[in-house]
PAMARSE-10157 format. One record per atom (N, C-alpha, C): x, y, z. Coordinates in steps of 0.2 Angstrom, whole numbers, plus 5000, padded with zeros to 4 digits. Atoms other than C-alpha are relative to their C-alpha. Layout:
% PAMARSE-10157
XYZ/...
//
This chain:
% PAMARSE-10157
499549945001/488748394738/499850055005/500249954996/487648514747/500149995007/499950024993/487748424763/500750005002/499250004999/489648414762/500250075001/499949934999/489648604760/499850035006/500349974993/488548634775/500549975006/499650034995/489648514785/500750045001/499449965000/491248604780/499950075003/500149934997/490448774784/499950005008/500050014992/490048704802/500650005003/499450014997/491748654804/500450065000/499649945000/492448824799/499750055005/500349954995/491248924810/500049985007/500150024993/491148814825/500650025005/499449974996/492948864832/499950075002/500149934999/492449044830/499450015005/500550004996/490849014839/500249985007/499750024994/491748924853/500450055003/499549954998/493049064854/499650065003/500449954998/491649194856/499749985007/500350024994/490749094869/500550005006/499550004995/492349074879/500250075002/499849934999/492749264877/499450035005/500649974996/490949304884/500049985007/500050034993/491149194899/500650025004/499449984996/492949254904/499850065004/500249944996/492649374918/500450064999/499649945000/493149554919/500350015007/499749984993/494149634933/500050085001/500049934998/493849804941/500550005006/499550014995/495449834951/500150075003/500149934997/495249984963/500550015006/499449994995/496750054973/499850075004/500049944996/496650184987/500750015003/499349994998/498250264994/500150025007/499849984993/498950265011/499450005005/500650014996/497250205019/500149955005/500050054995/497350125036/499449965000/500650045000/496049995041/499550045004/500549964997/494850135046/499350004997/500650005003/493450095035/499549985005/500550024995/491750075045/499949935000/500250075000/491549895040/500649965004/499550034997/493249855048/500050025008/500149974994/492749955064/500750035002/499449984999/494450035062/500150075004/500149944997/493950205068/499350025001/500749994998/492350255077/499650054996/500349945003/492050415067/500049994992/499950015007/492450345049/499350004997/500650005004/491150375036/500249974993/499850045007/491350245021/499449964998/500650045002/489650195015/500149954994/499950045006/490250134998/500549945001/499650064999/491650025004/499749955005/500450054996/490449955017/499649964996/500550035005/489249915003/500449954996/499650045004/490649834993/500249945005/499850064996/491249725008/499449965001/500650054999/489449665010/499849964994/500150045007/489449604992/500549944999/499550055001/490949494994/500349985006/499650034994/492349435006/500550065002/499649954998/493249565016/500549975005/499450034996/494949525024/500150045006/499949964994/495149585042/500750005002/499350014998/496949535043/500550004994/499649995007/497649595026/500650055002/499449964998/499449665027/500450014993/499649985006/500549755014/500649965000/499350035001/502249685008/500550055003/499649954997/503049845013/499650075001/500449944999/502350005021/500350064997/499749955004/503050115008/499749994993/500450015006/502150154991/500449964995/499650035006/503550104979/500149935001/500050074999/503949934986/499449965000/500750035000/502149894990/499749994993/500350015006/501549924973/500449964995/499650045004/503049844965/499849925001/500150074999/502649684974/499349984998/500750015003/500749694969/500149994992/500050005007/501249724951/500449944997/499550055002/502649594950/499849935003/500150064996/502049464962/500649985004/499450024997/503749464970/500250055006/499849964994/504449524987/500650054998/499449965001/505749664989/500649965000/499450045000/507049534993/500249974993/499850035007/506849464975/500150064995/500049945005/506549634965/500550055002/499549954998/507749744975/499650075001/500449944999/506349874977/499850015007/500149984993/506449944995/499850075001/500249934999/506150124992/499650034995/500449965005/505250254982/500450024994/499649985005/506650284971/499949964993/500150045006/506250234953/499349965001/500550045000/504950104949/500249934999/499850075000/504949914948/500449994993/499750015007/505449924929/500750015000/499349985000/507150004934/500449945004/499650054996/507549854945/499949934997/500150065003/506749704936/499750014993/500349975007/506549764918/499649944996/500350065004/506049584912/499449985004/500650024996/504649564925/499450014996/500650005004/502949534917/499550025006/500449984994/501749644928/499349974999/500750025000/499949604932/499650024995/500449985005/499149714920/500349974993/499750025006/500349664906/499949924999/500150075000/500049474910/499250004997/500750005003/498149514907/500050024993/500049985007/498549604891/500349954996/499750055004/499649464885/499549944999/500550065000/498149344888/499350034997/500549985004/496949444877/499550045004/500549954997/496149564889/500250074998/499949935002/495849744885/500250045007/499849974994/496849834899/500150075000/500149934999/496450004905/500250025007/499949974994/497050114919/500050075001/500049934999/497050284927/500250015007/499749984993/497850374942/500649965002/499450034997/499050294954/500049925000/500050075000/499350104950/500749985001/499250004998/501250104948/500150055005/499849954996/502250204960/500250064996/499949935004/502050374951/499350035001/500749965000/500650504949/499649984993/500350025005/500150414933/500349944996/499750055004/500650294919/500850005000/499350005000/502450234920/500249954994/499850065005/502650074909/499450004995/500550005005/501750104893/499749934998/500250075002/501749914888/499549975004/500550034995/500649874903/499350014998/500749985001/499149964896/499850014992/500349985007/498049974880/499850075000/500249935000/497450144886/500150025008/499949984993/497750254901/499750075001/500449944999/496650394908/500450065004/499649954996/497050544920/500549985005/499550014994/498450554932/499850035006/500249984993/498450614950/500250075001/499849934999/499050794947/500650005004/499550004996/500250854959/499849985007/500150034994/500250744974/499250005002/500750014999/498350714971/499650065002/500349944998/497950894974/499850044994/500249965005/497151034963/500550064999/499549955001/498651144965/500649994995/499450015004/500151174954/500649995004/499350024996/501951124958/500250075003/499849934997/502351314961/499650025006/500449984994/500951334973/500249955006/499950044995/501451184983/500850005002/499350004999/503351214982/500250025007/499849994993/504151214999/500750045000/499349974999/506051264997/500050074997/499849935002/506451444995/499350044999/500749965001/504551504995/499950045007/500349974994/503751625007/499649965004/500450044996/502951555022/499349984998/500650005002/501251585015/499950024992/500149995007/500551584997/499250014999/500749995001/498851654992/499849974993/500250035006/497951544979/499350034998/500649965001/496651664973/499449954996/500450035004/495851544960/499649945005/500350054995/495451414975/499850045006/500249964994/495151554988/500349975006/499750034994/496351485000/500850035001/499349984999/498151525007/500349935003/499650064998/499451385008/500650025004/500450064998/499951305019/499450015004/500749994996/498251285027/500049975007/499950024993/498851195043/500550045004/499549964996/500051325048/500749994999/499350015002/501551255040/500449955004/499750054996/501951105050/500549964996/499550045005/502851015035/500750045000/499449975000/504151155035/500450005006/499750014994/504551125053/500549945000/499750075000/505050945051/500449984994/499750025007/505450935032/500150064996/499949945003/506151095027/500349994993/499750015007/507051015011/499549974996/500450045005/505550925004/499850054994/500249965006/505050984986/499350035001/500749974999/503250994990/499850005007/500349994994/502351055005/499449955001/500650045000/501350895006/499749985007/500250024993/501150875025/499550065002/500449954999/499650995024/499349975000/500750025000/497750985026/499550065000/500549955000/496151085024/499549994995/500650005005/494451105015/500150044995/500049965006/494351164998/499350024997/500749995003/492851254990/500049994993/500150035006/492751144975/499649945000/500450065001/491751004968/500549945000/499650065001/492350824967/500450004994/499650005006/492850844949/500550055000/499549965000/493950984954/500749975003/499450044998/495150854962/500249954995/499850055004/496150734952/499749945000/500350074999/495350584960/499250014997/500650005003/493650654954/500049994992/499950015007/494250664936/500149924999/499850075001/494950484938/499349965000/500650034999/493250424944/499550014994/500449985006/492350514930/500249964994/499850035006/493450434917/499949925001/500250075000/493150254924/499349994999/500750015001/491350284924/499850004993/500150005007/491350324906/500349944996/499750065003/492450174902/499549945001/500550054998/491150064911/499450004996/500649995004/489750134901/500149974993/499950025007/490550074885/499949924999/500050075002/490249904876/500849984999/499350035001/491849794876/500049944995/500050065004/492349674862/500549955003/499650054997/493549584874/499850015008/500049994993/493549554893/500550055002/499649954998/494349694902/500350005007/499649994994/495549734916/500050085001/500049925000/495149914922/500350015007/499649984993/496349984936/499850075001/500249934998/495750134945/500450025006/499649984995/497050214956/499950075003/500149944997/496450344968/500650025005/499449984996/497750454977/499850015007/500249994993/496750494992/499949935004/499949944995/496850485007/500750015001/499349984999/498750505004/500050085001/499949934999/499350675010/500250034994/500349964995/499150815008/499249995001/500750024999/497350795016/499650064998/500549955003/496450915004/499449964998/500650035003/494650874999/499550065000/500649955000/493050974995/499750015007/500249994993/492351055010/499449965003/500650034997/490750955011/500249935004/499750064996/491850805017/500350025007/499849974993/492650905031/499450015004/500649984996/490850965036/499749945003/500350064997/490350785039/500349985007/499650014994/491550785054/500050065005/500049954995/491550885070/500750005004/499350014997/493350925077/499949995007/500150014993/492650935094/499849935003/500250064998/492050765094/500449944997/499550055003/493450675084/500349965005/499650044995/494150525093/500749994997/499350015002/496050515093/500149925000/499850075000/496850345089/500249985008/499850024993/497250245105/500750005001/499350004999/498950275112/500149995007/499850024993/499850235128/500750045001/499449964998/501050355137/500649955001/499450044999/502850285137/500049944995/500150065004/502350165123/500749974997/499350025003/504150165116/500549985005/499550014994/504950135133/500349934999/499850075001/505149945128/500149984993/499950005007/505449975110/500850014998/499349985002/507249955103/500150064996/499949945003/508150095095/499850014993/500349995007/507750055077/499350014999/500749995000/505950055081/499950075002/500049934998/506150225090/500250054994/499849975006/507050285074/499450014995/500650005005/505550235063/499550045003/500549964997/504350315075/500150075000/499949924999/505150485077/500250034993/499749975006/505750505059/499450044996/500549965004/504950635047/500149984993/499950025007/505250535031/499450014996/500650005005/503450525025/499550055003/500449954997/502650665036/500350045005/499749964994/502950785050/500049955006/500050044994/503250715067/499450015004/500650004995/501950675080/500150055005/499849954995/502850785092/499850074998/500249935003/502650935081/499350015000/500750005000/500850895078/499750025007/500349994994/500450885096/500250075003/499849944997/501451035102/499750064997/500349945003/500551145089/499249995001/500750014999/498851075095/499649984994/500350015006/498451005078/499849924999/500150085001/498150815082/499249994998/500750015001/496150825082/499950024992/500149975007/496250935066/500349954995/499750055005/497450815057/499649944999/500450065001/496450665061/499350014996/500649995004/494850745055/500150014992/499849995007/495750795039/500149934996/499950075003/496250615036/499449964999/500650035001/494550555039/499650034994/500349965006/493850685027/500249974993/499850025007/494950625013/499949924999/500250075001/494550445017/499250004997/500750005002/492650485015/500050034993/500049985007/493050584999/500249944995/499850055004/494050434992/499449954999/500650045000/492550324997/499450024995/500549975005/491350434987/500249994993/499850015007/492450414971/499949924999/500150075001/492450224974/499249994998/500750015001/490550234975/499750024993/500249985007/490350324958/500249944995/499850065004/491350184950/499649945001/500450064999/490350044958/499350014998/500649995003/488750124953/500050004993/500050005008/489250144935/500149924998/499950075001/489749954936/499349975000/500650034999/488049914942/499550024995/500549985006/487150014928/500349974994/499750025006/488349934915/499849934998/500150065003/488149784904/500549955003/499550044998/489649714913/499949985008/500150014993/488949704931/500049925002/500150074998/488549514931/500749964999/499450045002/490349464925/500650035002/499449964998/491549574934/500249995007/499750004993/492649534949/500250075002/499749934997/493049684960/500549985005/499550014995/494649694970/500150075002/499849934997/494949844982/500549995005/499450004996/496549874991/500350065001/499649944999/497650004999/500749975000/499350025000/499549994997/500349995007/499850014993/499850015016/499650055004/500449964995/499150105031/500350075001/499849944998/499550265040/499950015007/500049984993/499950315058/499850075001/500249934998/499150465066/500150015008/499949994993/499950465083/500249935004/499950064997/500050275087/500849995000/499350004999/501850235093/500450064999/499649945001/502250415093/500250024993/499850005007/502250405074/499550044996/500549975005/501450505060/500249994993/499850025007/501550435043/500049924999/499950075002/502050265036/500749985001/499350034999/503650165035/500249985007/499950034993/503550075052/499749935000/500250075000/503249895057/499449985003/500550024996/501749905067/499350004996/500650015003/499949875063/499750064996/500349945003/499450055059/500250014993/499749995007/500550055044/500049944995/499950065004/500549875038/499349964999/500750035001/498649825040/499650044996/500449965005/497549875026/499349974998/500650035003/495849865018/500149964994/499950045005/495649725006/499449964999/500650035001/494049664998/500049964993/500150045007/493649534984/499349995000/500750015001/491949534977/499949964993/500150045006/491449394965/499450034996/500649975004/490249434950/499449975002/500750024998/488449424952/499849934998/500150065002/488449264942/500449945002/499550054997/489749174953/499749975006/500250044994/489249044966/500549955002/499550044997/490648964975/499749945004/500350054996/490448804985/499750025006/500349974994/490148895001/500050075000/500049935000/490149074996/499550035004/500449964996/489449185009/500250074999/499949935001/489349365003/499950045006/500049964994/489749495016/500349975006/499650044995/490849375026/500750035001/499349984999/492349435035/500549945000/499550065000/493949325033/500550025004/499549984995/495049325048/500749984998/499350035001/496549235040/500550054998/499449955002/498249325038/500149994993/499850005007/498449375020/500450064998/499549955002/499649475010/499750034993/500149975007/499449594995/500449974995/499650045005/500749484987/499549954997/500550055002/499249364985/499650024994/500549985005/498349474973/500149974993/499850025007/499249424957/499849934999/500250075001/499049234959/499349995001/500750014999/497249254965/499750024993/500449985006/496749354949/500149954994/499850055005/497649224938/499549955001/500450054998/496649094947/499250024998/500749985001/494949194946/499950004992/500149995007/495149224927/500249944996/499950065004/495749054922/500650014995/499549985004/497349124915/500649945001/499450054999/498949004912/500450025007/499649994994/499948984928/500650034998/499449965001/501449094930/500549995005/499450024996/503149054937/500250065004/499649944996/504049164950/499550045004/500549964996/502449224959/500149975007/499850024993/502849224978/499450005005/500650004995/501049244985/499649934998/500450065000/499649114986/499350034997/500649985002/497949114977/499550005006/500550004995/496549164989/499349974999/500650035002/495149074980/499749965006/500350044995/494948944994/499750045006/500349964995/494649085006/499450044998/500649975003/493449174994/499449955001/500550055000/492449014993/499849985007/500150024993/492548975012/500450045004/499649954997/493149125022/500349975007/499850034994/493349015038/500549944999/499650065001/494448885030/500750015004/499350004996/496148845039/500550034995/499549975004/497448955033/500650025005/499450004995/499148945042/500650044998/499449965003/500149075032/500250055006/499749954997/501249195041/500150064995/499949955005/501249365033/500650045002/499449964999/502949455031/500050074997/499949935003/503149645029/500750025000/499349985000/504849705024/500050085001/500049934998/505249875032/500750034998/499349995002/506849925022/500449945000/499550065001/508349815020/500149975007/499850034994/508449685034/499650015006/500449994994/507049735045/499349974997/500750035002/505349635045/499550005006/500650014996/503649625053/499749944998/500350075002/502949445054/499350005004/500750004997/501049425057/499749945000/500450055000/500049285062/499350025004/500649984996/498249285070/500250015007/499949994993/499049275087/500650055002/499449964998/500749365086/500250054995/499649965005/501749505078/500750005003/499350014999/503549475078/500450054996/499649955004/504749615073/500749995001/499350014999/506549585069/500450064996/499749945003/507649735065/500749984997/499450015003/509249745055/500649995004/499450014996/510349755070/499949955005/500250064996/509549595078/499650025006/500549994995/508449685090/499349984998/500750035001/506649625092/499550035004/500749994996/504849655097/499649944999/500550055000/503549525101/499350025003/500749984997/501649555104/499549954999/500650055000/500249435109/499450044998/500649965003/498849505098/499349985003/500650024997/497549415107/499950035007/500149974993/497849495124/500350074999/499749935001/498749655117/499950024993/500149985007/497949705101/500350074998/499749935001/498649885102/500849994999/499350005000/500449815103/500450045004/499749964995/500949895119/500549975004/499650034996/501849765128/500549954996/499550035004/503449705120/500349945004/499850064996/503749525126/500749974997/499450035003/505349495116/500649985005/499450014995/506549505131/499849945005/500250054996/505549365140/500349934997/499750065003/506549195137/499449954999/500650055001/504849095138/499850004993/500349995007/504449165121/500649984995/499450015005/506149115113/499849954994/500250055006/505348965103/499550034996/500549965004/503949075097/500350044995/499649955004/505149205091/500449964994/499750045005/506149065082/499649984995/500550035005/504648995074/499850064995/500349955004/504049165068/500650034995/499449985004/505849215062/500149964994/499950045005/505849065051/499750024993/500449985006/504649145039/500350064997/499749945003/505749295036/500449984994/499650025006/506449295018/500750035000/499349985001/508249305014/500250044994/499849975006/508949435002/500749984999/499350035002/510449344995/500550054998/499649955003/511149504988/500450035006/499649964994/511749565006/500349955004/499750044996/512949485017/499950035008/500149974994/512749605032/499650065001/500349944998/511749735040/500350035007/499649974994/512549855053/499750075002/500249934997/511949995064/500650035005/499549964995/513150125072/499750075001/500349944999/512250265080/499450024995/500549985005/511250355067/500149974993/499950025006/512050265053/499849924999/500250075002/511450105044/500449984994/499650035006/512650005033/499749944998/500250065003/512149875021/500649984996/499450025004/513549765014/499849954995/500250055005/513149674998/500549954999/499650055002/513849514993/500650024995/499549975005/514749604979/499850074999/500149935001/514949784977/500250045007/499849964994/515349924989/499550015005/500449994994/514649955006/499550064999/500549955001/513050065006/499950035007/500149974993/512750195020/499450045000/500649965000/511150275025/500050045007/500249964994/510750415038/499349995002/500750014998/509250355047/499750055003/500349944998/508950525054/499850054995/500149955006/508850605037/499250025000/500649975000/507350715035/499850024993/500249995007/507150705016/499849934997/500350065003/506050575007/499949945005/500150064996/506050395013/500649975002/499350034998/507350305023/500349964995/499550045005/508750215014/499950014993/500149985007/508350304998/500650034997/499449965003/509950404997/500649975003/499450034997/511550304999/500650065000/499649944999/512750435007/500749975001/499350024999/514350325007/500550044997/499549965003/515250424995/500250075004/500049944997/514950585005/500349995007/499750014993/515550505022/500549945000/499650065000/517050395018/500349985006/499750014993/517750415036/499549955004/500550044996/516150335043/500049924997/499950065003/516250195030/500649965002/499450034998/518050155034/500049985007/500050024993/517750155053/499549945001/500450065000/516350025050/500449944998/499650065003/517449915039/500549985005/499550024995/518849925052/499849975006/500350034994/517749885067/499849934998/500250065002/517049735058/500649954999/499450045001/518749665053/500449995006/499750004994/519549705069/499749955005/500450054995/518249605079/499749944997/500250065004/518049475066/499249995000/500750015000/516149505065/499749984993/500250035006/515449395052/499249995000/500750025000/513649375058/499650054996/500449965005/512249445047/499750075003/500349944997/511549575059/500550025006/499549984995/512749685069/499850075003/500049934997/512649825081/500750025003/499449974997/514149925084/499950055006/500249964994/514150005101/500250074999/499849935001/514250195102/500750015003/499349994998/516050255103/500150075003/
//
């Protein structure tokens, strides 16, 4: 009888023991995001002056992707694609208006999927497109947000419209705007004077990102009774380029190297590309920066905020190394898109060239992980997309497969970075415009059917557009075959400064592509311009134009 009781006790306890063992073996995830960071980290050789020791150390511990691209060079759609695992053509998220939950309310986000699979899910800062938590169901707990555009100022201090040209902020011993008011020249209707930069006499913790780092450090110091998913979203180096003075002092404005540029670079670029380059949607214009002699100063400020963000990343990594979780935690570091500082005569994001679409992306396996051919500190040259993050993390953590994910698991490349990988990466730049990247080529197809083509092996700066040369027609056709179709739209039309998108069902949408407020295609102005809408409809009907991409000549 006693033996029977012992046997029954073993049967009762064994499943609990097995469950605990599986829980202990399931890996944690440290998910680190930086915002608007081009591929300027030192380990990528992106800018000769960049100081990023912590990202460099992280890259040396894992696999770093030298050809990683965003899904869209705009915060909202880029982050929506990472969180949902789906493209803008599937979710409908093309702008910064709202967040993914407003477009695909039934989507199970990446953090929510981990929470559904018995992970303790924590986050802080900018992970969703917002300054903090947006979707409560994604998180078990959420820490500090990003303040007002990642700065230590109040909304009143940063307010642009209706304010005096300068405001003294006594508590921070400075006067705003600090760069002379360039934002007000090109973006007079912006709510916040975000196109600004300068050093601040504060410590790291005086910045929202400093608070976010401290919160993450405290979380990593705690024991966990579940595997965890910890998302840490730093707002820098997103503008405004404010940071503690010590990071500005690391650079000398007299020795700052400017990005490589070519005079007349846009001479062979079609009009939609010129519109992207010269728009002031996400920042001031490059023309204004140069005319006011602020180019070197602006590049220095961007580098200073990169180094500040790198320091916050370092604090979190050091806390992980000290913690009991160090041996069983995967680290993923990414930026939602890049940033141009004069390349293609552009300043900001939301354009189809490499400065805005190529990003830092690192995957670091736990210390207890050994893949078949794992070589820590190895570069991976394969073209990959941030769309691949969701399926990769599911694969890493052994979670159940999920339908409707449009990326690919990168585990084969983590195990063997030189593996064959023939993917073409597609970045959507608004509705109907796309940038297609392979190791050798970048092909850009605009919504009006105009094109660009660059041979990246002979022209890495994308200076010579080969699209008009008929010998490349087959290459263009092959690259175009990778462009996803948004079945919700029947036609895309350009007429001068107007872009019209014609849904399969519903009314025509109209956008002013020279608008200087917010992000392009964010404000449908069809209702305010009925005569323009009617003229476009009549022209299409009169000329029986049914093709998907239409250019209406100037009248």
